[in-house]
N, C-alpha and C positions, 0 to 999 in steps of 0.2 A: 581166372584163368588165364590171363594173358600173360601176368610174371610167369606161370608156370611153363607156358607154352616157350616162351622165349628162352627161358632156362633150359629147356628139352631141345629148342632149336641149337642152343649153345653146343650143348655135350655132343651131339652128332657132329657139329662142324669143329671140334676141337679132334675128336677121334678122326675125322676124315682128315685135316692136318695132319695126324700121326700117322694115318695111312700113306700120305704123301711123302711123309718124310722118310718113311721106310725104304723104297725102294731107290732112293739116291745113296743111303748107306749101304744096301746091297751091293749096288753098283761100284760104290768104292771098295766094298769086300773083295769083290771080284777082280778088281782093275790092281789092288794091294800084293797078291797073290803073286802076279806078273811082275812088279817091280821087287819084289821080295828075293824071287827066284834070281833075278839078275845078279845082286851084291851078296851072293853067299859069302863069298870069300871077307867080305869086308864084315859081315855080320858074325862071321867066326872068329875074327879079330877084335871085334868090340866084346864079344862073350869072353874072350881070353882076358881083355884089359879090366872087362866088369871083374871077373875072378880075381884080378890080381888087385883090385883097386878095394875089393871087400877083403882080402887078405891084408893089406897094410891099414885098414880102415882098422881092422879087429887088432891088429900088432900095435896100433897108436894107441887104440884104446886101453891094453893091457899096457904098455909103457905108461902110459897117462895114469891108470890105475896105480902102478908100482911107485911113480914119482909121487903121486898123491898119498899113499901110506907111508912113503919114505918122508915126505915134508909134515904129514900128520904126527909120525914118530918122535920127528925133531922138534 
């Protein structure tokens, strides 16, 4: 019975640790929106840059495939 009791005691301890971990995460989530609200212009710029990089990566991929097909044909 004692090993089972220790295991049972360990599980609630883990759950309590998880419960203790949740509030800091919630606090961080509450703090983050405030930080996010300040650099909205920067975020929009980063989104535009991301979109451009995605387009570039796609064009590079298509060019690579064309080059690969040409190389295979040659």
